[in-house]
N, C-alpha and C positions, 0 to 999 in steps of 0.2 A: 578324672572328672566328665569326660565326655560320656563315659558309660552311665555315670550317676545321672547326668541329665536325661540320657535316653530311658533309663528305667523311670525317672520321674515324669516324663511325658507319657509313658505307656501306662503308667498308674493313675493317670488323670481320671477324674470322675465325670459323670454326665453333668453334675451340678456345676462343676467348674468351666464347663463349655456352654452351657445354655444361658441365654440372655432372659430378662424378665419378660413374661408373656406380654404381647401387645393386644389392644382391645379389639380382636377379629371375632367373628361369629362362633366358630367352635374349636379350632385348632390354630396353633402358631408353630411356625418352623424356624428353629434357632439357626444362628448364622455365625460364620467366622470368615476369615479372609477369602476371598474367591480363588479357586485354582486356575491352572493354565487353561485356555480355551481349547475344546476338542480338536480343532483343526491344526493346533500347534504340536500334536503327538502322533506318532506312527500307531495306527490301529491294528495292524496284523504284521506278522512275522512272515518268513519266506513261504511261498505258495508250494504246498505240498500236492502230489498226484492223486489225492483222495478227496472225494466231494460227497456231499449228502446222497445216501443215507449213511455212508460209512463215517463221515464226520458232520459236524454242525453246518448248516447252510451258510451261515455267517462266519467271518473271521479267518477263513482260509481261501483267499480269492485273488484271481489276477485282476491287475488294473485295465481299465478301458475308458474311451471316450464316454462323456456324460451328455449325449443329446437325446431328442426325442422326448417322450411323455413319459412321466412318473406316476406310477399308480401305487396305492396301498398305505399313503401316509396317513389318511383317515379312512373309516370304514365306509364300504360301498362305493368306492371310485369306479368310475367308467367314463367312456365316450359312447355317444350314440352318432351314427352316421346314416343319412337316406339317400346317398349317391352311388348305390350299388347298380350296375348295368343290368338291363332286362336279361340279357343273354346268361347272366349268371344263375338264373334259374334252371338251365339245362347243363351248362358247362363253364368251366373258368378256371383261371389261376389265381391263387390268393398268395401274396408274398409279404414278408415282414422280417424285421430283426428284432430278437428279444434278448434282454439282460436281466434274467430273474434274480430276485433276492431270496424268495420264498419257494418252496418246493411243489406247493399246489396253487390251484385257481385258475380261472377262465381267461383266455386270451381273445378268442373271437368267437361270436355265436350269431347264427342267423337261423331263422325258423319260419314255419307258416303259422297262421292264425292260432291253430289248435296245438302247436309245438310237436305234432306226431311226426313230422318230416323236418329235419334240420341238418345243420352242419355245424359241428363244436369243435374248436381247438383249445385244449386245455393243459395244464401241468398236473401230473400225478407222480409224487414221490421222486422230484427232480428230473422227470423225463417228458417229452412232448407227447400228447395223444391226439389222434383225430377220431372223432365219432361222427357217424352220419346215418341217416335214414331216409331212403326215398320211397317208402311205402311198403318195403318188402320185410321190415326188420332192421334193428340197429346193428351196425357193424364198427368195430373199434381197432384202429390201427396204433400201435405204440412203438415209439423209437426207443432204441437202447442209449442213445447219447445223452451223457449226464450235462445239463446246461446251467446248473446253479453253481458257477465257478467264477463269476466276474466278468466273462467275456460276452461278447456280441455273438449271437448264433442266428444263422439264416435259416428261416422257415418258409417252404414252398409246398402249398396245397394245390394239387391238380385233380379236378373232377370232371367226369363226362357221364351223365346218367347215374348209373349205379356202380360205376367203377371210380375209384379214388386212389391217390398216391400221396404219401406224406414223406416230405424231404426235410431233414434236420442236417445241415451242414452237407457233408458228403455221403449221408447215408439217406438211402431211399426205400420205402416199404409201400407195397400196393395191395388192393384188394377188391374184390368184386362182390356186391350182394346179390341177392336173388333177383330175378327179373321182375321189374316193377315199372312204373312210370318213369319216364327219363326226365321229368321236370318236376321242380319243388316251386311252389308259389310263395317265395319268400316275402314276408311282410317287412315294411320298414318300422322303426330303424333296425339296424344290425349294431350288435354291441361288441365293443373292444375293451379289453381289461377289466371287465366286470359285467354283471348281469342285474336286471331289476329283481325284486323280491317274488316276483310272479313266474320266474322261470323255473321250469321242472328240473330239479337238481341231478337227477340222474342223466339228463342229456349233456351235462357238463362234467360228469365223473365224480360228483361230490355227494356226500350224505347230507342231509338237511340238518342232522344233529350236529355236524362238525362245522358250526358257523365260522370259527376262526380261519376256515381254509377256503371261505367263499369269495375272498378277495384275491386278486392277482398282486403279488409285490414285485415292484422292479419296474423296469423301463421297457418300452416299444417304439419302434421307429420304422420309417419308410414302408408304410403299409400302403398296398396297392392290389387292385383286382384288375386282371387281364393287363397289366402293365401300366395302369393309369391310377394315380393317387386318388384316395378317397376325399381328399380336400379338406375343407374345415368341419369338425363336427358340428351337429345341429344342437348338441347338448353336452355340457361336460360337468361331471359330478367330482369334485375334490381332486381333479387331476392337476399336476404341477410339472414344471420343466424338469427333466431329467437331472440337470445340473443343480438343482436345489436338493443337495444331499443330506441335509440335516433336518430332524423332526423333533417335535417336542417330548420331554421327557427327562429322567435322570439318568444319566448313563454312568454305569460302574464299570471301570476298565480293570485289566488284570492286575494292576498293582494294589488294587483295593481302594475303598473309599466309602463314604456313608453320608446320610443326612438324617436329621432328627426331627420328628414331629411331636410337640408337646401337647398334651391335654391340659385344659385350665383346671380341671377336678378329677380326682380318682373315678373310676368306673369298674363295674364287674362285668359287662357284657361288652364282649368285643364283636363289632361287625364292620369288616373291612373287606373291600373289593380291590384287586390288583390286577393290572393288565401289565405282561411283561413279554419281552422278545429277547430270547436268550441266545448267547453266543457259547455256552458251555453246559456241561451235563452235570455239574456240581456247583455247590456254593450256597452261603447263607443269603436269604432274599429279605426277611422280615423278622423282627424279634422285639420283645418288650420283657423286661424284667431282669434285675440282678440277683435276687433270692428266689421267690416264685417267678416262673416266666412262661412265655409261650414263644415257638420259633417255628418259621416256616423255611424249608432249605431243600435243595436238590442234591440228590446222591445218585450216581450211576443212571441218570436220566428220570429217575423217579422223584416225585414230590411227596413231602413228608411234613405234617403239621403237627407239632409236638407240644405238650404240655408238662411241666414239672413243678411240684411243690416244694415248699422249704423243708418237709418231712422227708423228701428223696423219692416220693412215689411219682410215677409218670404215665403218660397216656398218649398215643400217637394214631392219627388218621393218615393213611398213605394211599398213593395212586401211581402206579408204575407200569403204564402200558408199553408194549413193545411197538418199534425198537428203542433202543436206548436214546436215540436222537429225536423222538417225537417232539419234545418240547423245545428244541432247537432247530426247526425247520425252517427258520426264517419268518415266521408269522407271528402275530400277537396272540397271546394265550390269555384266557381269564380265569382268575381264581376268586372265589369268594369264601372268606374265613368267618366262622361264627362260633364264639365260646360263651356260654352261660352256665354257671355252675359247673356239673358234671357233663354237660353236653358239649361235644367237640365235633364240629362239621367243617369239611373242606370239600367244595365243589369246584372242580376243573373242567372247564369247557362244557359245562352242562352235566358232568358226571359227578354225583354226590357221594361222598365218603363221610359216613357219620360214626363216631365212637360214643359209647356211653361210659364214661370214666368211674365206674363203681369201685369201691374199696380203695379209693384214692385218698389218703389222708391229706388233710389242709386243703381240700379242693375249693373252699369257698372264698379264696383269696381274691383280692380287688387289685386292679391295675394302678400303680401310682407313678410308675417311671415312663419316660418318652418311647414313643415308637421310633425304631431304630431302622432304617432303610440300608441294606448293604451289611458289610462287615465292619463293625467299630474297633476301637483299641481295647485293650484288656481292661478289666474292671469297669466296663460301661455297661456290660450285660453279664449274664452268668457265664462262667467259664467253659460249661458245656458247648455254648454257642460259638464262641470264638475259636473252637478247635475245628470248625467246618472250613471248607475252601472259600475262596473269594468268588462270588457270582459275577459273571461278566455278561453284560447286556443292559437293555433299557427298561425302565419301570414307570408306570403311572399308577396313581393310588386314589381310591374314594373311600374314606373312613368317615362312617357314620355311628361310631360307638357312643359318642356323647349325644346323639339325638335318640338312641334307642331303635335305630332303623330308619328307612326311608319313610317321609310322611304320607306319600302315596304311590301307587304303582306308575313308574315312568316308561315313556318309550325308550327303547335302546339308544336312539340319538340324542334324547334329552339327558340321559345319564351320562353318556360319554363326555358331554360338555363340562360336567362337574368334576371330572376327574383332576386331581392335582398332578400337574405335569413338571412342577419344581422349575419353572422358567424363570422366576424372580428369586429363587433361594441360592443363596451362598452355599455351596457344598462343602463339606469338611473332609479334610485328610485325604491325601494320596490322590488316586486315579479317578476322581467323580467330577462329573460335569453336568451343565445345565441343559445340553441338547445332545441328541443321540444321533449316531451315523446311521443312514438308510441301508447301506450296503455293507 
């Protein structure tokens, strides 16, 4: 009898789970009983001695105290300080402790008015780098210590003229640039945990096209120059206490889970944007359809947006940059999905991948089923989709399919506020939650 009940539960349809739509502007999200709160479940297993880039940045981490400032919960977080001593222009020692959650991003930045002379501390691929230029050309020192492991790491930067030393825990690396002026006329403010949009990206080791890596993700504490604390910042942009270790979004854990978003009417053009912060390299993220369908999934670190008709023909747009852990580096990544008739487009972090699905029979189908975020039970979407692994990570979504697209071009900050974070949605089945862990 218990097996019969189990089979009956697995065979439930979407229609049996959905409530009648409520009168909201475009979409409604169906509900069931809420699951356990995320802080009631263990997030990670035993810590292994392998960290990013060999494994995902999140999900295999040591525990540590949560004090100091937290960055990266929202885009463009940073602290501005104007208390650097005058002597720092010629020489000085910068110290701090960091506990990164992401593998990239600016930690400290000070420059002259033209940003030709500067000192920059940043993360690259899970290690700390120091870049500086005192007028003779840029020099970069890069540590070999892996720091995206959940522990606090001590950073010590010493500089005198064109000589600099980078210390990360017990490792020290130094270098001397060509003879130049021994002083840099730093302007205020100096930036911690992020930089303004006007910053020269090359100075912080980043490419301007990789916007998802322009934010430092994690915590910083005990920041001092020449042994003296920088005091209170003159400006704080989106920074929180490190102890605030939950953020908005739908968290899908390793045991599986999902949420449903129902459209009030059928539609033929899919226009959806997804922000995701992954803890895995495989898994079903997004799907619609039990007969004709589209689905977005990760496999071996690559992203695949696939369409299949009732006649059995299929078409897929894919993007698989090396390494395998690119999309689980601890940062938020952006996907824009577009499907209209035979056009299938997936843009990932600004990299567009388009497929013209010619010779696909039945390509004119419309969407009648709800959007499924995560991996649902059998018979709720096409069997092809339920064969994928469970996606583990955090998701936010902006669906404009019913509107036919955005009504006007929006600033990035304005659009971010429109994303569905599922904060008031009761999640369905298994390991799904209304808030995400930051670490």
